[in-house]
C-alpha positions as CSV (number, residue, x, y, z in Angstrom):
1,M,-17.0,-13.5,-27.2
2,S,-15.0,-15.0,-24.7
3,I,-13.8,-13.1,-21.3
4,K,-10.8,-14.2,-19.6
5,L,-9.5,-13.4,-16.1
6,K,-5.8,-14.1,-15.4
7,F,-4.0,-13.5,-11.9
8,F,-0.6,-12.2,-12.5
9,G,-0.2,-11.0,-8.9
10,A,-1.5,-11.1,-5.4
11,A,-2.6,-14.7,-5.9
12,G,-1.5,-16.7,-2.9
13,N,0.2,-13.8,-1.5
14,V,-0.5,-10.1,-0.6
15,T,2.0,-7.9,-2.8
16,G,2.4,-7.7,-6.5
17,S,-1.2,-7.0,-7.4
18,C,-1.9,-7.5,-11.1
19,Y,-4.7,-8.8,-13.0
20,L,-5.4,-9.3,-16.9
21,L,-8.9,-9.0,-18.2
22,E,-9.1,-10.0,-21.9
23,T,-11.8,-10.1,-24.3
24,D,-11.8,-11.1,-28.0
25,G,-10.6,-7.5,-29.1
26,S,-9.2,-5.9,-25.8
27,R,-6.6,-6.5,-23.1
28,I,-6.6,-4.5,-19.9
29,L,-4.6,-4.6,-16.8
30,I,-5.8,-3.9,-13.2
31,D,-2.9,-2.7,-11.2
32,C,0.6,-3.5,-11.9
33,G,2.4,-4.0,-8.6
34,M,5.8,-4.7,-7.0
35,Y,6.4,-7.7,-5.1
36,Q,7.8,-6.9,-1.7
37,E,8.0,-10.3,-0.1
38,R,11.8,-11.3,-0.1
39,A,10.9,-14.8,-1.4
40,L,8.9,-13.4,-4.4
41,Q,11.0,-10.3,-5.4
42,G,12.6,-12.2,-8.0
43,R,9.3,-12.0,-9.9
44,N,9.7,-8.2,-10.2
45,W,12.3,-9.0,-12.7
46,D,10.4,-11.5,-14.7
47,R,9.1,-10.6,-18.2
48,F,5.4,-10.0,-18.2
49,P,3.2,-13.1,-19.1
50,V,1.7,-11.3,-22.0
51,P,3.6,-8.8,-24.2
52,P,3.1,-5.2,-22.6
53,E,2.7,-3.8,-26.2
54,T,-0.6,-5.8,-26.6
55,I,-2.3,-4.4,-23.5
56,D,-4.6,-1.6,-24.3
57,A,-4.8,0.0,-20.9
58,V,-4.1,-0.1,-17.1
59,L,-6.6,0.6,-14.4
60,L,-5.0,1.7,-11.2
61,T,-6.8,1.4,-7.8
62,H,-4.4,3.4,-5.9
63,A,-1.0,4.4,-5.6
64,H,0.7,2.1,-3.0
65,L,3.8,0.4,-4.3
66,D,2.5,-3.0,-4.5
67,H,-0.2,-1.8,-6.8
68,C,1.6,0.5,-9.0
69,G,5.4,-0.3,-8.5
70,R,5.9,-2.2,-11.8
71,L,4.2,0.3,-14.0
72,P,7.5,1.8,-15.3
73,K,8.9,-1.6,-15.9
74,L,5.7,-2.3,-18.0
75,V,6.3,0.9,-19.9
76,K,10.0,-0.1,-20.3
77,E,9.1,-3.3,-21.9
78,G,6.7,-1.8,-24.3
79,F,3.2,-0.9,-23.0
80,C,2.0,2.5,-24.5
81,G,-1.7,2.7,-23.7
82,K,-3.4,4.9,-21.0
83,I,-3.2,4.6,-17.3
84,F,-6.5,5.4,-15.7
85,C,-6.8,6.6,-12.1
86,T,-8.1,9.0,-9.8
87,P,-6.3,12.6,-9.9
88,A,-5.0,12.1,-6.5
89,T,-3.8,8.6,-7.3
90,A,-1.9,10.0,-10.4
91,D,-0.2,12.7,-8.1
92,I,0.8,10.3,-5.4
93,A,1.9,7.6,-7.9
94,E,4.2,10.0,-9.3
95,I,5.9,10.3,-6.0
96,I,5.9,6.6,-5.1
97,M,7.4,5.6,-8.4
98,K,10.2,8.3,-8.5
99,D,11.1,7.3,-5.0
100,A,11.2,3.7,-5.9
101,A,13.5,4.3,-8.7
102,F,15.7,6.3,-6.5
103,I,15.9,3.4,-4.0
104,Q,16.6,1.0,-6.5
105,A,19.5,2.8,-7.9
106,E,20.9,3.4,-4.2
107,D,20.4,-0.3,-3.3
108,V,22.3,-1.2,-6.5
109,K,25.3,1.0,-5.5
110,H,25.2,-0.2,-2.0
111,K,24.9,-3.9,-3.0
112,Q,27.9,-3.6,-5.5
113,A,30.1,-2.0,-2.8
114,R,29.2,-4.5,-0.2
115,H,29.9,-7.3,-2.4
116,Q,33.3,-5.9,-3.5
117,R,34.2,-5.7,0.3
118,Q,33.2,-9.2,0.9
119,G,34.9,-10.6,-2.2
120,K,31.4,-11.7,-3.7
121,K,30.1,-11.6,-7.2
122,S,26.4,-11.4,-8.0
123,P,24.8,-13.8,-10.4
124,H,22.6,-10.9,-11.5
125,P,23.8,-7.6,-13.2
126,Y,24.1,-4.6,-11.0
127,E,21.2,-2.5,-12.4
128,P,17.9,-1.2,-11.0
129,L,14.5,-2.6,-12.1
130,Y,14.0,0.8,-14.0
131,T,15.2,4.3,-13.8
132,Q,13.8,7.9,-13.5
133,A,13.5,8.2,-17.2
134,D,11.4,5.1,-17.3
135,V,9.1,6.8,-14.5
136,D,8.9,10.0,-16.7
137,D,7.7,7.7,-19.6
138,T,5.1,6.4,-17.5
139,L,3.6,9.5,-16.0
140,S,3.1,10.6,-19.7
141,L,0.5,7.9,-20.0
142,F,-1.6,8.9,-17.0
143,S,-5.2,9.8,-17.6
144,P,-7.0,10.9,-14.5
145,V,-10.7,10.4,-14.0
146,D,-13.2,11.4,-11.2
147,Y,-15.1,9.0,-9.1
148,K,-18.5,7.5,-10.4
149,I,-18.0,8.6,-14.0
150,H,-18.4,5.9,-16.7
151,V,-15.0,5.9,-18.4
152,P,-14.4,3.8,-21.8
153,V,-11.1,2.3,-21.2
154,A,-10.7,0.1,-24.2
155,K,-12.8,-1.3,-27.2
156,G,-16.2,-2.5,-25.7
157,I,-15.2,-2.0,-22.0
158,I,-16.3,0.8,-19.6
159,A,-15.0,1.3,-16.1
160,Q,-16.3,3.2,-12.9
161,F,-14.0,4.3,-10.2
162,R,-15.6,4.5,-6.5
163,E,-14.3,5.8,-3.2
164,A,-12.4,2.7,-1.5
165,G,-11.6,4.7,1.8
166,H,-8.0,2.9,1.9
167,I,-5.8,5.8,1.0
168,F,-6.1,9.3,-0.5
169,G,-7.6,8.7,-4.1
170,S,-8.0,5.1,-3.7
171,A,-10.7,3.3,-5.6
172,N,-12.8,0.2,-6.0
173,I,-13.4,-0.3,-9.9
174,R,-16.0,-2.1,-11.7
175,V,-15.4,-3.0,-15.2
176,T,-18.3,-3.7,-17.7
177,V,-17.9,-5.6,-20.8
178,G,-20.6,-5.1,-23.6
179,L,-21.4,-8.6,-25.2
180,P,-22.5,-9.2,-28.8
181,T,-26.0,-10.4,-27.4
182,G,-26.7,-6.9,-26.1
183,R,-26.2,-7.7,-22.5
184,S,-23.0,-7.0,-20.6
185,C,-20.8,-8.8,-18.0
186,S,-19.4,-6.8,-15.0
187,V,-16.2,-7.3,-13.0
188,L,-15.8,-5.7,-9.7
189,F,-12.0,-5.3,-8.5
190,S,-11.9,-4.3,-4.9
191,G,-8.5,-3.0,-5.0
192,D,-7.6,-2.6,-1.1
193,V,-10.8,-1.9,0.8
194,G,-10.6,0.8,3.4
195,R,-12.2,1.3,6.9
196,W,-15.1,3.2,8.1
197,N,-14.4,6.3,10.3
198,L,-10.6,6.6,9.6
199,P,-9.4,10.1,10.0
200,I,-9.1,12.6,7.1
201,I,-10.5,10.4,4.4
202,N,-14.3,9.3,3.5
203,D,-15.6,5.8,4.3
204,P,-15.6,3.2,1.4
205,D,-18.5,3.4,-1.1
206,Q,-20.2,0.4,-2.4
207,F,-21.4,-1.1,-5.6
208,N,-24.8,-2.9,-5.6
209,E,-24.3,-5.4,-8.4
210,A,-21.6,-7.4,-10.3
211,D,-21.4,-10.5,-12.1
212,Y,-18.0,-11.4,-10.7
213,V,-15.8,-10.0,-7.8
214,L,-12.3,-9.9,-7.0
215,V,-11.8,-9.1,-3.1
216,E,-8.8,-8.5,-1.1
217,S,-8.4,-10.7,2.0
218,T,-5.3,-9.0,3.6
219,Y,-7.2,-9.4,7.1
220,G,-9.8,-11.8,5.6
221,D,-9.3,-14.1,8.9
222,R,-8.8,-11.3,11.6
223,L,-10.4,-8.4,13.3
224,H,-8.6,-5.1,14.1
225,G,-8.5,-3.2,17.4
226,E,-10.9,-0.5,17.7
227,T,-9.8,2.9,16.1
228,K,-11.1,4.6,19.3
229,D,-8.4,2.7,21.3
230,I,-5.4,4.0,19.0
231,P,-5.0,7.4,21.1
232,E,-4.6,5.7,24.4
233,K,-2.4,2.9,23.1
234,L,-0.2,5.3,21.1
235,A,0.2,7.7,24.1
236,D,1.1,4.9,26.6
237,I,3.9,3.6,24.1
238,I,5.3,7.1,23.8
239,N,5.1,7.9,27.5
240,E,6.9,4.7,28.5
241,T,9.5,5.1,26.0
242,N,10.1,8.6,27.1
243,R,10.7,7.3,30.6
244,A,13.1,4.8,29.4
245,G,15.2,7.4,27.5
246,G,14.8,5.6,24.0
247,N,13.4,6.5,20.7
248,V,9.9,5.5,19.3
249,V,10.9,4.2,15.8
250,I,7.8,4.0,13.5
251,P,7.9,2.3,10.1
252,S,5.2,3.8,8.3
253,F,3.9,4.1,4.7
254,A,4.3,7.4,3.3
255,V,0.7,7.4,2.0
256,E,-2.1,7.8,4.6
257,R,-0.4,6.2,7.6
258,T,2.1,9.0,8.2
259,Q,-0.7,11.6,7.8
260,E,-2.9,9.7,10.1
261,L,-0.2,9.2,12.7
262,I,0.5,12.9,12.8
263,Y,-3.4,13.3,13.1
264,H,-3.4,11.3,16.4
265,L,-0.1,13.0,17.8
266,N,-1.7,16.4,17.2
267,T,-4.9,15.2,19.0
268,L,-2.7,14.0,22.0
269,L,-0.7,17.1,22.2
270,R,-3.7,19.4,22.3
271,E,-5.1,17.2,25.0
272,D,-1.8,17.4,26.9
273,R,-1.3,13.5,26.9
274,I,2.2,13.3,25.5
275,P,5.2,15.3,26.2
276,H,6.4,17.7,23.5
277,L,9.1,15.6,21.7
278,F,11.3,15.8,18.5
279,T,9.1,14.5,16.1
280,F,10.7,13.6,12.7
281,I,9.1,12.6,9.4
282,D,12.1,11.1,7.9
283,S,10.8,10.5,4.4
284,P,11.1,13.0,1.4
285,M,8.3,10.7,-0.2
286,A,5.8,11.2,2.8
287,I,6.8,15.0,2.8
288,K,5.8,15.3,-0.8
289,V,2.6,13.3,0.0
290,T,1.3,15.5,2.5
291,E,1.5,18.4,0.0
292,V,-0.7,16.4,-2.3
293,F,-3.4,15.9,0.6
294,K,-3.3,19.9,0.8
295,N,-4.5,20.0,-2.8
296,Y,-7.5,17.9,-2.4
297,P,-9.7,19.2,0.5
298,E,-12.9,17.9,-1.2
299,L,-11.5,14.3,-0.4
300,Y,-11.6,15.1,3.3
301,D,-14.1,13.6,5.5
302,E,-16.5,15.9,7.6
303,E,-14.3,15.8,10.7
304,A,-11.3,16.8,8.8
305,K,-13.4,19.4,7.0
306,A,-14.3,20.7,10.6
307,L,-10.8,20.8,11.8
308,M,-9.8,22.9,8.7
309,A,-12.6,25.3,9.5
310,K,-11.1,26.0,13.0
311,G,-7.5,26.5,11.5
312,I,-6.2,23.1,12.4
313,A,-4.5,21.3,9.5
314,P,-5.3,17.6,10.3
315,Y,-2.0,16.5,8.7
316,D,0.2,18.9,10.6
317,L,1.8,19.0,13.9
318,P,3.4,21.8,16.1
319,G,7.1,21.7,15.9
320,L,7.1,18.7,13.6
321,M,10.4,18.5,11.6
322,M,10.9,17.3,8.1
323,S,14.0,15.5,7.1
324,S,14.4,16.1,3.4
325,T,18.1,15.5,3.0
326,V,20.4,12.7,3.8
327,D,22.4,15.0,6.3
328,E,19.1,16.0,8.1
329,S,18.2,12.1,8.3
330,K,21.6,11.4,9.8
331,A,21.5,14.3,12.1
332,I,18.5,12.5,14.0
333,N,21.0,10.0,15.5
334,H,22.6,12.9,17.5
335,I,19.4,13.9,19.4
336,K,19.9,13.5,23.2
337,G,16.6,12.0,24.9
338,T,13.5,10.7,23.2
339,A,12.3,11.4,19.7
340,I,9.6,9.9,17.6
341,I,10.8,9.0,14.2
342,I,8.5,8.2,11.4
343,A,10.2,6.9,8.4
344,G,9.5,4.6,5.4
345,S,9.1,2.1,4.2
346,G,6.1,0.6,5.9
347,M,7.3,-2.9,5.6
348,C,11.0,-1.9,6.2
349,T,11.9,-3.2,2.6
350,G,14.1,-0.2,1.8
351,G,14.5,3.5,2.6
352,R,15.6,5.5,5.8
353,I,13.7,3.2,8.1
354,K,16.5,0.6,7.8
355,H,19.4,3.0,9.2
356,H,16.7,3.9,12.1
357,L,16.3,0.1,12.9
358,K,20.2,-0.3,12.7
359,N,20.6,2.4,15.2
360,N,17.9,1.4,17.7
361,I,17.0,-2.3,17.3
362,S,19.9,-3.2,19.9
363,R,18.9,-0.5,22.5
364,S,16.5,-1.9,25.2
365,E,15.2,1.6,26.0
366,S,13.9,2.3,22.4
367,T,10.6,1.1,20.8
368,I,10.0,-0.1,17.5
369,L,6.1,0.5,16.8
370,F,4.6,-1.1,13.8
371,V,1.3,0.5,12.7
372,G,0.8,-1.4,9.5
373,F,0.4,-4.7,8.0
374,Q,3.9,-6.5,7.7
375,A,4.0,-9.4,4.9
376,V,5.6,-12.7,5.4
377,G,9.4,-12.4,4.1
378,T,9.7,-8.6,4.7
379,L,12.1,-7.2,7.3
380,G,9.3,-5.8,9.2
381,R,7.6,-9.2,9.6
382,V,10.9,-10.6,10.6
383,I,11.3,-8.2,13.5
384,L,7.5,-8.4,14.5
385,D,7.8,-12.1,14.7
386,G,10.8,-11.6,17.2
387,T,13.7,-13.2,14.9
388,D,17.1,-12.7,16.7
389,P,19.2,-11.7,15.5
390,V,17.9,-9.4,12.8
391,R,19.8,-8.9,9.4
392,I,20.0,-5.4,8.4
393,F,22.3,-4.3,5.5
394,G,23.9,-7.6,5.4
395,E,24.9,-7.4,9.0
396,E,23.3,-9.1,12.2
397,H,22.1,-7.2,15.1
398,L,20.5,-8.5,18.4
399,L,17.0,-7.7,19.0
400,R,16.7,-5.9,22.2
401,A,14.3,-3.1,21.5
402,R,10.7,-3.3,22.7
403,I,8.5,-4.5,19.8
404,E,4.9,-3.0,19.8
405,R,2.0,-3.1,17.4
406,I,-1.2,-1.0,17.1
407,S,-3.5,-3.0,14.8
408,G,-6.4,-0.4,14.7
409,F,-4.1,1.8,12.6
410,S,-4.5,-0.5,9.7
411,A,-6.1,1.1,6.5
412,H,-7.1,-2.2,5.2
413,A,-10.7,-3.6,6.2
414,D,-10.8,-6.4,8.6
415,Q,-13.2,-9.5,8.0
416,H,-16.2,-7.8,9.5
417,E,-15.5,-4.6,7.3
418,L,-14.9,-6.8,4.1
419,L,-18.2,-8.4,4.9
420,R,-19.9,-5.0,5.2
421,W,-18.4,-3.9,1.9
422,L,-19.6,-6.7,0.1
423,S,-23.1,-6.4,1.6
424,G,-23.7,-3.7,-0.7
425,L,-24.2,-6.2,-3.5
426,K,-27.9,-6.9,-3.8
427,T,-27.7,-10.0,-5.8
428,A,-25.1,-12.8,-5.4
429,P,-22.3,-12.7,-7.9
430,R,-21.7,-15.6,-10.2
431,R,-18.3,-16.2,-8.5
432,V,-16.0,-14.5,-6.1
433,F,-12.3,-14.6,-6.6
434,V,-10.5,-14.1,-3.0
435,T,-7.0,-12.5,-3.6
436,H,-4.3,-10.4,-2.0
437,G,-4.1,-12.5,1.2
438,E,-1.6,-15.0,2.7
439,P,-2.9,-18.5,1.7
440,E,-4.7,-19.2,5.1
441,S,-6.3,-15.7,5.4
442,A,-7.5,-16.0,1.7
443,K,-8.8,-19.6,2.2
444,N,-10.5,-18.8,5.4
445,F,-12.3,-15.8,3.9
446,A,-13.5,-17.8,0.9
447,N,-14.9,-20.4,3.2
448,L,-16.8,-17.7,5.4
449,L,-18.3,-16.3,2.1
450,E,-19.3,-19.6,1.1
451,E,-20.8,-20.7,4.4
452,K,-22.2,-17.3,5.3
453,N,-23.5,-16.1,1.8
454,N,-23.7,-19.2,0.0
455,W,-21.6,-17.7,-2.8
456,N,-19.5,-19.7,-5.0
457,C,-15.8,-18.7,-4.1
458,V,-12.4,-19.6,-5.3
459,V,-8.7,-18.7,-4.1
460,P,-6.9,-18.3,-7.3
461,A,-3.3,-19.5,-7.9
462,Y,-0.5,-17.4,-9.5
463,L,-0.9,-17.2,-13.4
464,Q,-4.2,-19.1,-13.2
465,E,-6.7,-18.3,-15.9
466,F,-10.6,-18.4,-15.7
467,I,-13.3,-18.2,-18.5
468,L,-15.9,-15.6,-17.3
469,D,-18.6,-15.5,-19.9
């Protein structure tokens, strides 16, 4: 029996996570994410490299858009197998995919209207990648599984999910393929590895054995700031912006990052280190995700459970305002004085954050605070790199706002933490595939693993195929 591994995404870049594991009798995908870098977004529209109807199952590591965002397209094009993931991931993926379908429909309308005003014609049809109906069809295929359970997912293939510590419900997945000889071959997919000592969620779990490993390298050549430094930096930024009379605009992922921000703001308020300011979560998706958090208290870490025992919700904030409707979102622009505005998306690729950036990016008294990774080619990265002017909604805006970044917020393991996660392996894998990183980061991390551990490492290219056994 031959086992083939093909890289359909997150190879040479950070988003679009998608891997195909194929045996003589089965095909499974691990993740099916959306590309978010501007230069690669055209891949979202390409047909899948293999016919979707020939895929037996999808294993979903977690519910971030760059890992689950193309599932409805896969279903639209013929996939009808099961989608395995943890229960929390299933609930959050529903929110993420429905929001993506809505944003796509809105973007199509805005683009068409803008082109009509400008007298332009698009070379592509004005249609979304998928619709709400496609999302509903996808949701009917979800099959939730608990951590640490061995689950048959296709003929001769068993999977086990373990806590990744990245976002709520996230998992590393080890896939084991039974061979005719009676032995087996195991492939460990890291998904996105989380960090130790993050608020609310548990620390990453570890596997002690795998024949092959796919490991992400988002921060494979960098170290984060200390998580213990976050409160002081956050307080300084808020207080300085408040004195200047501007807004603190925070592009934030709806899953985990928004809840973590609220956790820290709650702590700073209880310690009287920041003033009581208008604080908005301007993201219907983040509001819904917070409700999911309430449904899975068993996934909280010990610190969060202790707060709950005292009657303090770790994901709530006194006076916090949730902006569910468009009118509520627009009303934020009329607030006098300083407001803290937390809005999606985290890389500024769509959603309400773009409107708040448009209204604040040319105000020297306002601060744009980044608390997450900004992939090359995204609007967030363009702003973070100091590009001036900045193009938003087809119009150029002068960059005059203060730009800040707190790296300690990242839910991705840094270089040391990736090494810590891999240290759980008691024997050397046959080969390690370094993925989900910008080229330099992936290359540097692969080199480090070869030098430090004497492991056989490779940085795969897009659409590259490997024979595993």
